[in-house]
C-alpha positions as CSV (number, residue, x, y, z in Angstrom):
1,M,0.0,0.0,0.0
2,T,1.4,3.5,-0.9
3,A,1.7,6.4,1.5
4,G,-1.4,8.0,0.1
5,G,-3.2,4.7,0.3
6,W,-2.5,4.0,3.9
7,L,-3.3,7.6,4.9
8,S,-6.8,7.2,3.5
9,G,-7.4,3.5,3.8
10,C,-7.4,2.9,7.6
11,A,-10.9,4.0,8.6
12,G,-12.9,1.5,10.6
13,L,-10.1,-0.6,12.0
14,T,-10.5,-1.2,15.8
15,G,-8.8,-3.5,18.2
16,G,-9.4,-4.6,21.8
17,G,-12.8,-2.8,22.1
18,S,-16.0,-1.7,20.5
19,G,-14.7,1.6,18.9
20,G,-16.0,5.1,19.1
21,G,-16.1,7.8,21.8
22,G,-13.6,9.3,24.2
23,G,-12.3,8.2,27.6
24,G,-14.0,7.8,30.9
25,R,-15.6,4.4,30.7
26,P,-14.6,2.2,33.6
27,G,-12.0,-0.4,32.7
28,T,-11.6,1.0,29.2
29,L,-8.6,2.9,27.8
30,S,-9.4,4.8,24.6
31,V,-6.6,5.3,22.1
32,I,-6.7,7.2,18.8
33,T,-4.1,6.7,16.1
34,W,-3.5,6.5,12.4
35,A,-1.4,3.6,11.1
36,S,-0.1,1.7,8.1
37,D,-1.2,-1.9,7.8
38,A,1.9,-3.1,9.6
39,E,1.6,-0.5,12.3
40,A,-2.1,-1.3,12.9
41,A,-1.3,-5.0,13.4
42,V,1.4,-4.5,16.0
43,F,-0.5,-1.7,17.7
44,R,-3.4,-4.0,18.2
45,D,-1.2,-6.8,19.5
46,L,0.6,-4.6,22.0
47,A,-2.7,-3.0,23.1
48,D,-4.2,-6.4,23.7
49,R,-1.1,-7.5,25.7
50,F,-1.3,-4.4,27.9
51,G,-5.0,-5.0,28.4
52,S,-4.5,-8.6,29.4
53,E,-1.7,-7.7,31.8
54,N,-3.7,-4.9,33.4
55,D,-7.2,-6.4,33.3
56,V,-8.6,-3.5,31.1
57,T,-9.9,-3.1,27.6
58,V,-7.9,-1.0,25.2
59,D,-10.3,0.6,22.7
60,L,-7.9,1.3,19.7
61,Q,-9.4,3.4,17.0
62,V,-7.3,3.5,13.8
63,I,-8.4,6.4,11.5
64,P,-6.9,8.1,8.5
65,F,-4.0,10.5,9.2
66,E,-5.8,13.5,7.8
67,E,-8.7,12.9,10.3
68,V,-6.8,12.5,13.5
69,Q,-6.4,16.1,14.4
70,T,-10.0,17.0,13.7
71,T,-11.3,14.0,15.6
72,V,-9.1,14.6,18.6
73,D,-9.9,18.3,18.6
74,A,-13.6,17.7,18.5
75,Q,-13.5,15.3,21.4
76,L,-11.4,17.7,23.4
77,Q,-13.8,20.5,22.8
78,A,-16.7,18.3,23.7
79,G,-15.1,17.4,27.0
80,D,-14.9,13.7,26.1
81,P,-11.2,13.3,25.1
82,P,-9.5,10.1,24.2
83,D,-7.2,8.9,27.0
84,V,-4.2,8.5,24.6
85,F,-3.5,9.6,21.0
86,R,-0.7,9.5,18.6
87,V,0.8,12.8,17.4
88,T,3.7,13.9,15.2
89,Y,6.6,15.5,17.0
90,T,6.0,18.6,14.9
91,D,2.3,18.9,16.1
92,L,2.8,18.0,19.8
93,G,3.4,21.6,20.8
94,R,0.0,22.8,19.6
95,Y,-1.6,20.6,22.4
96,S,1.0,21.0,25.1
97,T,1.0,24.8,25.0
98,T,-2.8,24.9,25.5
99,G,-2.9,22.7,28.6
100,Q,-4.4,19.7,26.8
101,L,-1.8,17.1,27.6
102,L,-0.7,15.1,30.7
103,D,2.7,15.8,32.3
104,V,4.2,12.3,31.9
105,T,7.1,12.9,34.3
106,P,5.8,10.3,36.8
107,Y,5.7,7.6,34.1
108,V,9.2,8.0,32.7
109,D,11.6,5.9,34.7
110,D,14.8,7.3,33.1
111,A,14.7,10.3,30.7
112,A,18.3,9.6,29.8
113,A,17.2,6.3,28.3
114,F,16.0,8.1,25.2
115,I,18.0,9.6,22.4
116,P,18.3,13.3,23.5
117,A,16.9,14.8,20.4
118,F,13.7,12.8,20.7
119,W,13.3,13.4,24.4
120,Q,13.7,17.1,23.6
121,A,11.0,16.7,21.0
122,V,8.3,15.8,23.5
123,Q,9.1,18.6,25.9
124,T,7.6,22.1,26.2
125,D,9.5,24.5,28.5
126,G,11.3,21.5,30.1
127,T,8.2,19.4,30.8
128,P,7.6,16.1,29.0
129,Y,4.1,15.8,27.6
130,G,4.4,12.5,25.9
131,V,6.9,9.7,25.1
132,P,9.0,9.4,22.0
133,H,7.5,6.2,20.6
134,H,9.6,5.8,17.5
135,T,11.4,7.7,14.7
136,D,11.8,7.2,11.0
137,T,13.9,9.0,8.5
138,T,14.5,9.4,4.8
139,A,17.0,7.7,2.6
140,I,17.2,6.9,-1.1
141,V,16.0,3.7,-2.6
142,Y,17.2,3.0,-6.1
143,R,17.1,0.5,-9.0
144,P,20.5,-0.9,-9.8
145,D,19.2,-2.0,-13.2
146,L,18.6,1.7,-14.1
147,L,21.7,3.2,-12.5
148,Q,24.3,0.8,-13.7
149,P,23.8,1.4,-17.4
150,A,24.3,5.2,-16.7
151,G,27.7,4.4,-15.1
152,I,26.7,5.5,-11.7
153,T,28.6,4.4,-8.6
154,V,26.4,4.4,-5.5
155,P,27.8,5.5,-2.1
156,T,28.1,2.7,0.5
157,S,28.7,4.8,3.6
158,L,27.5,8.1,5.0
159,D,30.9,9.7,4.6
160,E,30.9,8.8,0.9
161,A,27.4,10.3,0.3
162,W,27.0,12.2,-2.9
163,S,27.7,15.9,-2.7
164,W,25.0,18.2,-4.2
165,E,27.2,18.6,-7.3
166,E,27.6,14.9,-7.6
167,F,23.9,14.3,-7.1
168,A,23.2,16.8,-9.9
169,E,25.6,14.9,-12.2
170,V,23.9,11.6,-11.3
171,S,20.5,13.1,-12.1
172,D,21.7,14.5,-15.4
173,A,23.2,11.1,-16.3
174,L,20.0,9.3,-15.5
175,K,17.9,11.8,-17.4
176,A,20.0,11.1,-20.5
177,S,19.8,7.3,-20.1
178,L,16.4,6.5,-18.8
179,P,13.4,5.5,-21.0
180,Q,10.9,8.1,-22.0
181,G,8.5,8.9,-19.0
182,V,11.0,7.7,-16.4
183,F,12.5,10.4,-14.2
184,P,15.8,10.3,-12.1
185,F,14.1,10.6,-8.7
186,V,11.2,11.7,-6.6
187,Y,11.4,13.6,-3.2
188,D,9.2,13.0,-0.2
189,W,7.9,16.6,0.5
190,Q,4.2,16.2,-0.4
191,Q,1.5,17.7,1.7
192,F,2.4,17.4,5.5
193,G,5.9,16.5,4.4
194,A,6.6,20.0,3.1
195,Y,8.9,20.6,6.0
196,R,11.3,18.0,4.6
197,W,12.6,20.8,2.3
198,L,14.4,21.9,5.5
199,T,16.7,19.0,5.1
200,W,18.3,20.8,2.1
201,L,18.4,24.1,4.1
202,F,20.2,22.4,7.0
203,E,22.6,20.6,4.7
204,A,23.6,23.9,3.2
205,G,24.4,25.1,6.7
206,G,21.3,27.3,7.0
207,R,18.6,27.7,9.6
208,L,14.9,28.3,9.6
209,L,14.8,30.1,12.9
210,D,17.4,32.0,15.0
211,D,18.9,30.5,18.2
212,D,16.1,31.9,20.3
213,L,13.5,30.1,18.0
214,A,11.7,33.5,17.7
215,T,12.6,34.9,14.3
216,A,12.9,33.5,10.8
217,V,16.4,33.6,9.4
218,V,15.8,31.7,6.2
219,Q,16.7,34.8,4.1
220,S,20.4,33.9,3.9
221,P,23.0,32.8,1.4
222,E,22.4,29.2,2.6
223,G,18.6,29.5,2.2
224,L,19.1,30.9,-1.3
225,K,21.4,28.1,-2.2
226,A,19.0,25.4,-0.9
227,L,16.0,26.9,-2.7
228,E,17.7,27.4,-6.0
229,F,19.1,23.9,-6.0
230,T,15.7,22.3,-5.2
231,Q,14.0,24.5,-7.9
232,R,16.3,22.7,-10.3
233,F,14.5,19.5,-9.6
234,F,11.7,20.8,-11.7
235,T,13.5,23.1,-14.2
236,E,15.9,20.3,-15.1
237,Q,13.1,17.7,-15.1
238,W,14.8,15.5,-12.5
239,V,11.5,14.8,-10.8
240,P,8.0,14.3,-12.2
241,R,6.2,17.7,-12.2
242,N,3.2,16.2,-10.4
243,T,5.3,15.4,-7.3
244,S,5.6,18.9,-6.0
245,V,4.7,19.8,-2.4
246,K,0.9,20.1,-3.0
247,S,0.8,16.9,-5.0
248,T,-0.9,13.7,-3.8
249,T,1.5,11.6,-5.8
250,Y,3.7,10.2,-3.1
251,P,7.3,8.9,-3.7
252,D,6.6,5.3,-3.0
253,A,3.8,5.3,-5.6
254,A,6.0,6.8,-8.2
255,F,8.8,4.3,-7.5
256,I,6.4,1.3,-7.4
257,G,4.8,2.5,-10.6
258,E,8.3,2.5,-12.3
259,R,8.2,6.2,-13.0
260,T,11.5,7.0,-11.2
261,A,14.9,5.3,-10.9
262,M,15.3,6.6,-7.3
263,A,13.0,7.7,-4.5
264,F,13.6,9.5,-1.3
265,V,11.4,7.5,1.1
266,G,10.9,6.9,4.8
267,D,11.9,3.5,6.2
268,F,8.2,3.0,7.2
269,L,7.3,2.7,3.5
270,L,9.6,-0.3,2.9
271,P,6.9,-2.9,3.6
272,G,4.6,-1.4,1.1
273,I,7.3,-1.2,-1.6
274,E,8.5,-4.7,-0.9
275,A,5.0,-6.1,-1.3
276,E,4.4,-4.4,-4.6
277,V,7.5,-4.5,-6.7
278,D,9.1,-7.3,-8.7
279,F,12.4,-5.5,-9.4
280,D,15.5,-5.3,-7.3
281,Y,16.1,-2.2,-5.3
282,Q,18.7,-1.1,-2.8
283,A,19.3,1.9,-0.6
284,T,21.8,4.7,-0.2
285,F,22.3,7.9,1.7
286,Q,20.8,11.3,1.1
287,P,23.2,13.8,-0.6
288,R,25.1,16.2,1.6
289,D,26.5,19.7,1.2
290,V,28.4,21.4,4.0
291,R,26.9,18.8,6.3
292,A,24.5,15.8,6.2
293,S,21.0,16.1,7.6
294,S,17.6,14.4,7.5
295,D,14.0,15.0,8.6
296,L,12.4,14.5,12.0
297,G,10.2,11.5,11.4
298,G,8.3,9.3,13.7
299,N,5.7,10.1,16.4
300,A,5.0,10.5,20.0
301,L,2.3,9.0,22.2
302,V,0.5,11.5,24.5
303,A,-2.2,11.3,27.2
304,T,-4.8,14.0,27.6
305,A,-4.8,16.1,30.8
306,E,-8.6,15.6,31.3
307,S,-8.5,11.9,30.9
308,A,-10.6,10.1,33.5
309,N,-8.0,7.3,33.3
310,A,-4.9,9.4,33.6
311,E,-2.9,6.9,35.7
312,L,-3.8,4.1,33.4
313,A,-3.0,6.2,30.3
314,G,0.4,7.0,31.8
315,E,1.1,3.3,32.4
316,F,0.2,2.6,28.8
317,L,2.7,5.1,27.6
318,R,5.3,3.6,29.9
319,F,4.5,0.1,28.5
320,M,4.8,1.2,24.9
321,V,8.3,2.5,25.3
322,T,9.7,-0.5,27.1
323,E,12.6,-2.3,25.3
324,D,10.4,-5.3,24.5
325,A,7.5,-3.3,23.1
326,M,9.7,-0.9,21.1
327,T,11.7,-3.8,19.7
328,E,8.6,-5.6,18.5
329,W,7.2,-2.3,17.1
330,C,10.3,-1.5,15.1
331,A,10.9,-5.0,13.9
332,R,7.4,-5.3,12.4
333,T,7.1,-1.8,11.0
334,T,10.7,-1.1,9.8
335,E,10.8,2.0,12.0
336,L,13.6,3.2,14.2
337,P,13.9,3.1,18.0
338,T,14.2,6.1,20.3
339,L,15.7,4.2,23.2
340,Q,19.5,4.5,23.3
341,S,19.9,0.9,24.4
342,L,18.3,-0.3,21.1
343,V,20.4,1.9,18.8
344,G,22.8,-0.4,16.8
345,Q,21.1,-3.5,18.0
346,D,19.8,-6.3,15.8
347,L,16.1,-5.7,16.2
348,G,15.1,-8.5,13.8
349,Y,13.5,-6.3,11.1
350,E,11.0,-8.4,9.2
351,V,11.2,-6.5,5.9
352,R,14.5,-5.7,4.1
353,P,16.8,-5.9,7.2
354,D,19.7,-5.5,4.7
355,L,18.6,-1.9,4.0
356,M,17.8,-0.7,7.5
357,P,21.4,0.1,8.5
358,V,21.3,2.9,5.8
359,F,18.3,4.5,7.5
360,V,19.7,4.0,11.0
361,E,22.9,5.8,10.0
362,Q,21.1,8.5,8.1
363,A,19.1,9.3,11.3
364,T,22.2,10.1,13.2
365,T,22.6,13.3,11.1
366,L,19.7,15.0,12.7
367,T,20.9,17.4,15.4
368,E,19.2,18.8,18.5
369,E,19.3,22.2,16.9
370,D,17.4,20.8,13.9
371,V,14.8,19.2,16.1
372,A,14.3,22.4,18.1
373,Q,13.4,24.4,14.9
374,V,10.7,21.9,13.8
375,T,9.0,21.4,17.2
376,V,8.1,25.0,18.1
377,P,4.5,25.1,19.1
378,A,3.4,27.0,15.9
379,F,5.1,24.5,13.6
380,S,1.8,23.3,12.0
381,Q,1.3,26.9,10.8
382,V,4.9,27.1,9.7
383,N,4.5,24.0,7.7
384,T,1.5,25.5,5.9
385,V,3.6,28.5,5.0
386,L,6.3,26.2,3.5
387,L,3.7,24.3,1.6
388,D,2.2,27.4,0.0
389,Q,5.4,29.2,-0.8
390,L,7.4,26.2,-2.0
391,E,4.6,25.3,-4.5
392,L,4.9,28.8,-6.0
393,A,8.7,28.5,-6.2
394,F,8.6,25.0,-7.8
395,L,5.6,25.2,-10.2
396,G,4.9,28.9,-10.3
397,D,7.0,31.8,-11.4
398,Q,7.9,33.1,-7.9
399,S,11.7,33.8,-7.6
400,A,13.8,32.2,-4.9
401,E,14.4,35.6,-3.3
402,D,10.6,36.4,-3.2
403,T,9.9,32.9,-1.9
404,L,12.4,33.2,1.0
405,A,11.0,36.6,1.8
406,A,7.4,35.3,1.9
407,I,8.5,32.3,4.0
408,A,10.2,34.6,6.5
409,E,7.1,36.8,6.7
410,G,4.8,33.9,7.2
411,V,7.0,32.1,9.7
412,D,7.4,35.3,11.8
413,A,3.6,35.7,11.8
414,A,3.1,32.1,12.9
415,I,5.6,32.3,15.7
416,A,4.2,35.6,16.9
417,G,0.7,34.0,17.1
């Protein structure tokens, strides 16, 4: 199933309960999430295990990604919130800053057990309002049968990752050698993923926000370099035109459909790709400029402050980030752990374990400074600014300079509230 497919195809799945409604029913813990097929299966199994061990029913509601916020918001406003819900790291702040989430300090045995960047991602003003359930990141999957005829040598380590200049040469070579209608690559910045453009900004040595996270500083030589380079994806026809930021053609769909030789994809998409393709594909690292970088993928689990089952909800969060539960989750979903004790361990990935080391190493390029910029409370609005302005830069006639100015203005307005 493609990214677009699983975002729209999960409605109606429930596990461990009767579905519907918020928290407050005795002996029932309500949990709202979105999920891929693989995620839904392991989520149900873990929820049932927690329920059996604690003599409770876990009512797991799996709904499409695009409906989660509106569903949770409606239940919060109605005074009947879910006990627990899944939230992206970039959206957590919109709930924590309005008093909607439970302080989970009593349910975290050892904060130092988590990778620091992800523990930071669930905090607001030093207080943790969730647990970092897992992460994922972007790397490149590619078809050797299409790269080899173009004479392309693929990097086998992060230190050897293509420079931007080398990546441009690779893209030009592929464009010259590929069959009509097949493009060199596709990038994963569609819709909510617009923020993944920031990977290029960070790689160029730039920042979105200043050190105080209060003012946009994207109007910089580094910002201009990143935007002009990514505009070339379209002007040079390295990517299909219908894969810009407002497109609903996701990278896994383009790769599965044999429209591209390479695709920037999150590791969580590997099960869907593996199930659909009959050609060989391998993985390599994202290009790098003055530094390597990646995107903040993955999600947190949070409990609502007004939950009638707050203690039980806190215990559920504790359970979901134990070594055993996180290992099972990652192994079955091809996602990455946030517990330091699991980094570098053989987690028994069920799908393409040979490719996972690439994603694991790519994830190490994300810094705490990167994380801080994409987890400010207003980041949902910031991401909308990126979505609107990047579309104009990529498919419209808006110059790079005007785009950066508009991004800075929109980001400043979002941060100011």
